N, CA, C and O atoms as a MOPAC input file, in Angstrom:
PM7 MOZYME 1SCF
protein

 N    -21.52700 1     3.00100 1   -65.27100 1
 C    -20.77900 1     4.20300 1   -65.58300 1
 C    -20.46300 1     4.17400 1   -67.07600 1
 O    -19.92100 1     3.19500 1   -67.58900 1
 N    -20.80600 1     5.24900 1   -67.75700 1
 C    -20.57100 1     5.34500 1   -69.18700 1
 C    -19.16300 1     5.80600 1   -69.50800 1
 O    -18.38800 1     6.16800 1   -68.62300 1
 N    -18.85300 1     5.78300 1   -70.78400 1
 C    -17.52000 1     6.18200 1   -71.23100 1
 C    -17.24800 1     7.65000 1   -70.91500 1
 O    -16.12100 1     8.01300 1   -70.57800 1
 N    -18.28700 1     8.50600 1   -71.02300 1
 C    -18.09400 1     9.93800 1   -70.76100 1
 C    -17.75000 1    10.18300 1   -69.29900 1
 O    -16.88000 1    10.99700 1   -68.98900 1
 N    -18.42300 1     9.48600 1   -68.41400 1
 C    -18.15400 1     9.64400 1   -66.98900 1
 C    -16.74400 1     9.18300 1   -66.65400 1
 O    -16.03200 1     9.83700 1   -65.89200 1
 N    -16.34500 1     8.05600 1   -67.22500 1
 C    -14.99300 1     7.54900 1   -66.99400 1
 C    -13.95300 1     8.51400 1   -67.54100 1
 O    -12.94600 1     8.77500 1   -66.88300 1
 N    -14.18200 1     9.04900 1   -68.74100 1
 C    -13.23100 1     9.99300 1   -69.34800 1
 C    -13.10500 1    11.25600 1   -68.50200 1
 O    -11.99800 1    11.74400 1   -68.27800 1
 N    -14.22200 1    11.78100 1   -68.03800 1
 C    -14.18800 1    12.98700 1   -67.20700 1
 C    -13.45300 1    12.71200 1   -65.90300 1
 O    -12.68600 1    13.55300 1   -65.43500 1
 N    -13.67900 1    11.54700 1   -65.31700 1
 C    -12.99300 1    11.19600 1   -64.07600 1
 C    -11.47700 1    11.15900 1   -64.28300 1
 O    -10.72800 1    11.71300 1   -63.47900 1
 N    -11.02900 1    10.51500 1   -65.34900 1
 C     -9.58500 1    10.41900 1   -65.62800 1
 C     -9.00600 1    11.80400 1   -65.92000 1
 O     -7.92300 1    12.13700 1   -65.44000 1
 N     -9.72300 1    12.60900 1   -66.70300 1
 C     -9.25100 1    13.96400 1   -66.98500 1
 C     -9.21700 1    14.81200 1   -65.71300 1
 O     -8.34900 1    15.67000 1   -65.55800 1
 N    -10.16100 1    14.57000 1   -64.80600 1
 C    -10.16200 1    15.29200 1   -63.53200 1
 C     -8.91900 1    14.98600 1   -62.71200 1
 O     -8.34000 1    15.88000 1   -62.09500 1
 N     -8.50900 1    13.71800 1   -62.70500 1
 C     -7.27200 1    13.35000 1   -62.00700 1
 C     -6.08900 1    14.09000 1   -62.62300 1
 O     -5.21500 1    14.58500 1   -61.91000 1
 N     -6.06900 1    14.16200 1   -63.95400 1
 C     -4.99000 1    14.88000 1   -64.64000 1
 C     -4.99700 1    16.36200 1   -64.27300 1
 O     -3.93500 1    16.95300 1   -64.07700 1
 N     -6.17700 1    16.96700 1   -64.17800 1
 C     -6.26000 1    18.37800 1   -63.81100 1
 C     -5.73500 1    18.63200 1   -62.40200 1
 O     -5.02900 1    19.61200 1   -62.16800 1
 N     -6.07600 1    17.75600 1   -61.47100 1
 C     -5.56100 1    17.91000 1   -60.11000 1
 C     -4.04300 1    17.74300 1   -60.08400 1
 O     -3.35400 1    18.47000 1   -59.36800 1
 N     -3.52200 1    16.80400 1   -60.84700 1
 C     -2.07200 1    16.59000 1   -60.89800 1
 C     -1.36100 1    17.80300 1   -61.49400 1
 O     -0.29800 1    18.19900 1   -61.01800 1
 N     -1.94400 1    18.38800 1   -62.52900 1
 C     -1.33400 1    19.58200 1   -63.12500 1
 C     -1.35300 1    20.75100 1   -62.14600 1
 O     -0.38700 1    21.50800 1   -62.05100 1
 N     -2.45200 1    20.89200 1   -61.42600 1
 C     -2.52400 1    21.96800 1   -60.43800 1
 C     -1.47800 1    21.79900 1   -59.35200 1
 O     -0.83100 1    22.76400 1   -58.94500 1
 N     -1.31300 1    20.57500 1   -58.88500 1
 C     -0.29700 1    20.31300 1   -57.86300 1
 C      1.09600 1    20.60600 1   -58.40000 1
 O      1.92500 1    21.17800 1   -57.69300 1
 N      1.35800 1    20.22300 1   -59.63300 1
 C      2.67200 1    20.46400 1   -60.23300 1
 C      2.97100 1    21.96300 1   -60.34100 1
 O      4.10000 1    22.39500 1   -60.10700 1
 N      1.97300 1    22.73400 1   -60.69000 1
 C      2.17500 1    24.18400 1   -60.80600 1
 C      2.46100 1    24.79100 1   -59.44200 1
 O      3.37200 1    25.60800 1   -59.30800 1
 N      1.69700 1    24.40100 1   -58.42900 1
 C      1.90200 1    24.98000 1   -57.10700 1
 C      3.22400 1    24.55200 1   -56.48600 1
 O      3.80300 1    25.29900 1   -55.69700 1
 N      3.70700 1    23.37500 1   -56.82400 1
 C      4.97600 1    22.90100 1   -56.26800 1
 C      6.17700 1    23.23800 1   -57.14900 1
 O      7.29700 1    22.82200 1   -56.84800 1
 N      5.96000 1    23.98300 1   -58.22800 1
 C      7.04100 1    24.27400 1   -59.17100 1
 C      8.03000 1    25.30300 1   -58.65300 1
 O      9.14500 1    25.39700 1   -59.16700 1
 N      7.64900 1    26.06800 1   -57.65800 1
 C      8.53800 1    27.11900 1   -57.17500 1
 C      8.59000 1    28.31000 1   -58.11000 1
 O      9.57900 1    29.04300 1   -58.12900 1
 N      7.54800 1    28.51000 1   -58.87500 1
 C      7.48200 1    29.63100 1   -59.81600 1
 C      7.63900 1    30.94300 1   -59.05000 1
 O      7.08900 1    31.08800 1   -57.95800 1
 N      8.38700 1    31.90600 1   -59.61300 1
 C      8.62200 1    33.18000 1   -58.90900 1
 C      7.33800 1    33.91200 1   -58.51600 1
 O      7.31700 1    34.61800 1   -57.50800 1
 N      6.29000 1    33.75600 1   -59.28200 1
 C      5.03300 1    34.41400 1   -58.94400 1
 C      4.50700 1    33.93600 1   -57.59700 1
 O      4.02700 1    34.73700 1   -56.79500 1
 N      4.59600 1    32.64700 1   -57.35000 1
 C      4.12800 1    32.09900 1   -56.08000 1
 C      5.12000 1    32.37100 1   -54.95900 1
 O      4.72200 1    32.54000 1   -53.80600 1
 N      6.39500 1    32.41600 1   -55.28200 1
 C      7.41400 1    32.64400 1   -54.25800 1
 C      7.27300 1    34.02900 1   -53.64000 1
 O      7.61500 1    34.21900 1   -52.47300 1
 N      6.77700 1    34.99400 1   -54.40100 1
 C      6.62700 1    36.35900 1   -53.89200 1
 C      5.43200 1    36.52800 1   -52.97400 1
 O      5.35600 1    37.50300 1   -52.22600 1
 N      4.49800 1    35.58700 1   -53.02100 1
 C      3.31100 1    35.68600 1   -52.17800 1
 C      3.62500 1    35.25900 1   -50.74100 1
 O      4.44400 1    34.36700 1   -50.51900 1
 N      2.97800 1    35.89300 1   -49.77900 1
 C      3.12000 1    35.41300 1   -48.40400 1
 C      2.57500 1    33.98600 1   -48.30000 1
 O      1.74400 1    33.56300 1   -49.10300 1
 N      3.05800 1    33.26200 1   -47.30000 1
 C      2.66300 1    31.86100 1   -47.14100 1
 C      1.15400 1    31.70600 1   -47.01100 1
 O      0.57600 1    30.76800 1   -47.56100 1
 N      0.51100 1    32.62000 1   -46.28600 1
 C     -0.94200 1    32.52200 1   -46.10600 1
 C     -1.67300 1    32.69000 1   -47.43800 1
 O     -2.67900 1    32.02200 1   -47.68000 1
 N     -1.18200 1    33.56200 1   -48.29000 1
 C     -1.79700 1    33.74000 1   -49.61400 1
 C     -1.55600 1    32.54000 1   -50.50300 1
 O     -2.42300 1    32.16600 1   -51.29200 1
 N     -0.38800 1    31.93200 1   -50.38400 1
 C     -0.10400 1    30.72300 1   -51.15400 1
 C     -1.07000 1    29.61100 1   -50.75900 1
 O     -1.61500 1    28.91400 1   -51.61400 1
 N     -1.27000 1    29.45900 1   -49.47600 1
 C     -2.16700 1    28.42200 1   -48.97900 1
 C     -3.60200 1    28.68100 1   -49.42000 1
 O     -4.30200 1    27.75700 1   -49.83400 1
 N     -4.04100 1    29.93000 1   -49.33300 1
 C     -5.40100 1    30.28200 1   -49.73200 1
 C     -5.60500 1    30.07300 1   -51.22900 1
 O     -6.63800 1    29.54800 1   -51.64300 1
 N     -4.64000 1    30.47300 1   -52.03600 1
 C     -4.79700 1    30.31400 1   -53.48100 1
 C     -4.79800 1    28.84400 1   -53.87800 1
 O     -5.52400 1    28.44500 1   -54.78900 1
 N     -3.99600 1    28.04800 1   -53.20700 1
 C     -3.97900 1    26.60500 1   -53.49000 1
 C     -5.32200 1    25.96800 1   -53.13900 1
 O     -5.86900 1    25.18500 1   -53.91500 1
 N     -5.84400 1    26.30900 1   -51.97200 1
 C     -7.13200 1    25.74400 1   -51.55300 1
 C     -8.26100 1    26.19800 1   -52.47500 1
 O     -9.11700 1    25.39700 1   -52.85100 1
 N     -8.26400 1    27.47900 1   -52.83900 1
 C     -9.30500 1    27.99900 1   -53.72700 1
 C     -9.23200 1    27.33200 1   -55.09800 1
 O    -10.26100 1    27.02200 1   -55.69800 1
 N     -8.03000 1    27.11600 1   -55.58500 1
 C     -7.85100 1    26.47900 1   -56.88200 1
 C     -8.35500 1    25.04200 1   -56.86500 1
 O     -9.08100 1    24.62300 1   -57.76600 1
 N     -7.97100 1    24.29300 1   -55.84300 1
 C     -8.40700 1    22.90300 1   -55.76100 1
 C     -9.90700 1    22.78700 1   -55.49900 1
 O    -10.55700 1    21.87400 1   -56.00700 1
 N    -10.45400 1    23.70100 1   -54.71700 1
 C    -11.90000 1    23.68800 1   -54.47700 1
 C    -12.65700 1    23.96000 1   -55.77500 1
 O    -13.63600 1    23.28000 1   -56.08200 1
 N    -12.19900 1    24.95700 1   -56.53700 1
 C    -12.83000 1    25.27700 1   -57.81700 1
 C    -12.73500 1    24.09900 1   -58.77500 1
 O    -13.70700 1    23.75900 1   -59.44900 1
 N    -11.56500 1    23.48000 1   -58.83400 1
 C    -11.37700 1    22.31100 1   -59.69000 1
 C    -12.31500 1    21.17800 1   -59.28100 1
 O    -12.87300 1    20.49200 1   -60.13700 1
 N    -12.48700 1    20.98200 1   -57.99100 1
 C    -13.38000 1    19.93900 1   -57.48600 1
 C    -14.82900 1    20.21500 1   -57.87300 1
 O    -15.54800 1    19.29900 1   -58.27300 1
 N    -15.26000 1    21.46800 1   -57.75800 1
 C    -16.63400 1    21.83300 1   -58.11300 1
 C    -16.86900 1    21.61400 1   -59.60500 1
 O    -17.89900 1    21.06500 1   -59.99500 1
 N    -15.92200 1    22.03700 1   -60.43800 1
 C    -16.06400 1    21.84800 1   -61.88500 1
 C    -16.13400 1    20.35500 1   -62.21000 1
 O    -16.95900 1    19.93600 1   -63.02200 1
 N    -15.27400 1    19.55600 1   -61.58200 1
 C    -15.27700 1    18.11500 1   -61.81700 1
 C    -16.60200 1    17.48700 1   -61.38300 1
 O    -17.16900 1    16.67700 1   -62.11600 1
 N    -17.09000 1    17.84700 1   -60.21900 1
 C    -18.35900 1    17.29000 1   -59.73200 1
 C    -19.52500 1    17.64800 1   -60.65500 1
 O    -20.37400 1    16.80500 1   -60.94300 1
 N    -19.56200 1    18.88900 1   -61.11200 1
 C    -20.63200 1    19.29200 1   -62.02400 1
 C    -20.53300 1    18.54800 1   -63.34900 1
 O    -21.54600 1    18.11000 1   -63.89500 1
 N    -19.32300 1    18.40400 1   -63.86400 1
 C    -19.15100 1    17.67900 1   -65.12700 1
 C    -19.56100 1    16.21500 1   -64.97200 1
 O    -20.22600 1    15.65900 1   -65.84700 1
 N    -19.16900 1    15.59700 1   -63.87000 1
 C    -19.55200 1    14.20400 1   -63.63300 1
 C    -21.06400 1    14.06400 1   -63.47200 1
 O    -21.66600 1    13.14200 1   -64.02100 1
 N    -21.67300 1    14.97200 1   -62.72300 1
 C    -23.11800 1    14.90500 1   -62.50100 1
 C    -23.88100 1    15.06700 1   -63.80800 1
 O    -24.85300 1    14.35200 1   -64.05000 1
 N    -23.45300 1    15.99100 1   -64.64800 1
 C    -24.14100 1    16.19500 1   -65.91100 1
 C    -23.93400 1    15.03100 1   -66.86300 1
 O    -24.84400 1    14.67700 1   -67.61300 1
 N    -22.75600 1    14.43200 1   -66.84300 1
 C    -22.52400 1    13.29100 1   -67.74300 1
 C    -23.35800 1    12.08200 1   -67.32000 1
 O    -23.82800 1    11.32400 1   -68.16800 1
 N    -23.54000 1    11.90000 1   -66.02200 1
 C    -24.37500 1    10.80300 1   -65.52400 1
 C    -25.84000 1    11.04300 1   -65.88500 1
 O    -26.58700 1    10.09200 1   -66.11500 1
 N    -26.24400 1    12.28900 1   -65.93300 1
 C    -27.64200 1    12.62200 1   -66.24300 1
 C    -27.93400 1    12.65200 1   -67.74000 1
 O    -29.02500 1    13.06000 1   -68.14100 1
 N    -26.99300 1    12.23400 1   -68.56700 1
 C    -27.28800 1    12.11300 1   -69.98800 1
 C    -26.68900 1    13.18100 1   -70.87900 1
 O    -27.22500 1    13.45100 1   -71.95300 1
 N    -25.60100 1    13.79100 1   -70.46800 1
 C    -24.91800 1    14.78800 1   -71.27900 1
 C    -23.53800 1    14.25900 1   -71.65500 1
 O    -22.54400 1    14.81300 1   -71.18600 1
 N    -23.42700 1    13.22600 1   -72.46900 1
 C    -22.11900 1    12.64900 1   -72.77600 1
 C    -21.21300 1    13.59700 1   -73.56900 1
 O    -19.99000 1    13.46300 1   -73.52700 1
 N    -21.80300 1    14.54500 1   -74.28600 1
 C    -21.00300 1    15.51700 1   -75.03500 1
 C    -20.18900 1    16.42000 1   -74.13900 1
 O    -19.24100 1    17.06600 1   -74.58600 1
 N    -20.55900 1    16.46300 1   -72.87600 1
 C    -19.82100 1    17.29400 1   -71.92700 1
 C    -18.38900 1    16.79300 1   -71.75500 1
 O    -17.50600 1    17.55500 1   -71.36200 1
 N    -18.16000 1    15.52100 1   -72.04700 1
 C    -16.80200 1    14.97400 1   -71.95900 1
 C    -15.87700 1    15.69200 1   -72.92800 1
 O    -14.70800 1    15.91500 1   -72.61300 1
 N    -16.37500 1    16.05300 1   -74.08700 1
 C    -15.55200 1    16.79600 1   -75.05300 1
 C    -15.24600 1    18.20200 1   -74.54000 1
 O    -14.12600 1    18.69200 1   -74.69200 1
 N    -16.22800 1    18.83900 1   -73.94300 1
 C    -16.00500 1    20.16900 1   -73.37400 1
 C    -14.98900 1    20.10200 1   -72.23800 1
 O    -14.11400 1    20.96100 1   -72.12800 1
 N    -15.10800 1    19.08700 1   -71.40100 1
 C    -14.16900 1    18.93400 1   -70.28500 1
 C    -12.77300 1    18.58600 1   -70.80600 1
 O    -11.77100 1    18.98700 1   -70.21300 1
 N    -12.70400 1    17.84400 1   -71.91000 1
 C    -11.41000 1    17.55600 1   -72.52500 1
 C    -10.76600 1    18.83800 1   -73.04400 1
 O     -9.55000 1    19.00500 1   -72.94500 1
 N    -11.57300 1    19.74300 1   -73.59700 1
 C    -11.05200 1    21.04100 1   -74.03100 1
 C    -10.54300 1    21.85900 1   -72.86100 1
 O     -9.49200 1    22.49400 1   -72.95200 1
 N    -11.28300 1    21.84800 1   -71.76300 1
 C    -10.86200 1    22.52800 1   -70.54000 1
 C     -9.53600 1    21.95300 1   -70.03800 1
 O     -8.65200 1    22.69700 1   -69.61300 1
 N     -9.40400 1    20.64000 1   -70.08900 1
 C     -8.17200 1    19.98900 1   -69.65600 1
 C     -7.01600 1    20.35300 1   -70.58400 1
 O     -5.89000 1    20.54200 1   -70.12400 1
 N     -7.28200 1    20.45200 1   -71.87100 1
 C     -6.23600 1    20.83900 1   -72.82300 1
 C     -5.73600 1    22.25800 1   -72.54200 1
 O     -4.53300 1    22.51700 1   -72.59000 1
 N     -6.65300 1    23.16700 1   -72.25300 1
 C     -6.23600 1    24.53500 1   -71.90600 1
 C     -5.45800 1    24.54700 1   -70.59400 1
 O     -4.48700 1    25.28900 1   -70.45100 1
 N     -5.88000 1    23.73600 1   -69.65300 1
 C     -5.17400 1    23.61500 1   -68.38800 1
 C     -3.76600 1    23.05500 1   -68.61000 1
 O     -2.80800 1    23.50200 1   -67.98000 1
 N     -3.65100 1    22.08300 1   -69.50100 1
 C     -2.34400 1    21.49800 1   -69.81600 1
 C     -1.43700 1    22.52900 1   -70.47100 1
 O     -0.24100 1    22.57600 1   -70.18000 1
 N     -1.99300 1    23.35500 1   -71.35200 1
 C     -1.20100 1    24.41100 1   -71.99400 1
 C     -0.68700 1    25.40600 1   -70.95900 1
 O      0.48500 1    25.78300 1   -70.98300 1
 N     -1.55900 1    25.82700 1   -70.05600 1
 C     -1.14300 1    26.76500 1   -69.00900 1
 C     -0.09700 1    26.14100 1   -68.09500 1
 O      0.86000 1    26.80800 1   -67.70000 1
 N     -0.27100 1    24.88300 1   -67.76200 1
 C      0.70600 1    24.19300 1   -66.92400 1
 C      2.05700 1    24.10300 1   -67.62200 1
 O      3.09700 1    24.32200 1   -67.00200 1
 N      2.04100 1    23.78600 1   -68.88900 1
 C      3.27600 1    23.70700 1   -69.66800 1
 C      3.97500 1    25.06000 1   -69.71300 1
 O      5.19700 1    25.12900 1   -69.58200 1
 N      3.21200 1    26.13700 1   -69.89700 1
 C      3.79600 1    27.47300 1   -69.93200 1
 C      4.46800 1    27.82900 1   -68.60800 1
 O      5.55500 1    28.40600 1   -68.59000 1
 N      3.82300 1    27.48600 1   -67.51600 1
 C      4.39100 1    27.79400 1   -66.18800 1
 C      5.61100 1    26.92400 1   -65.90200 1
 O      6.63800 1    27.43300 1   -65.45400 1
 N      5.51400 1    25.62200 1   -66.15400 1
 C      6.59300 1    24.71600 1   -65.79400 1
 C      7.83400 1    24.88000 1   -66.66500 1
 O      8.94100 1    24.56900 1   -66.22600 1
 N      7.66300 1    25.36000 1   -67.88600 1
 C      8.82300 1    25.55700 1   -68.75400 1
 C      9.38300 1    26.96900 1   -68.65400 1
 O     10.36100 1    27.29400 1   -69.32600 1
 N      8.77900 1    27.80800 1   -67.82800 1
 C      9.27900 1    29.15900 1   -67.61300 1
 C      8.91200 1    30.14000 1   -68.70800 1
 O      9.48900 1    31.22500 1   -68.77600 1
 N      7.98000 1    29.79100 1   -69.55300 1
 C      7.55700 1    30.69500 1   -70.61600 1
 C      6.56200 1    31.75100 1   -70.13000 1
 O      6.26400 1    32.71000 1   -70.84200 1
 N      6.06500 1    31.56600 1   -68.94200 1
 C      5.10700 1    32.50600 1   -68.37600 1
 C      5.64400 1    33.05300 1   -67.08200 1
 O      4.98600 1    33.87000 1   -66.43700 1

């Protein structure tokens, strides 16, 4: 396993943790949704995150180490959005 694959894996864990934190934050936007919609949006979000992570890992293993930088940028944007939601700025 190369450094890019390891970096993407660690960043993927961070992305899942940020997603969980947002969904468990009790943000008013989620509170207004019916329970079934909350469950569906959570599952869709985690499924999408899983697909993106799997594709990034697969490409990095196949010789695209630069993809780790792109995935790091994606994680940075995700962190910014998470910060905005958790601090009540959004």
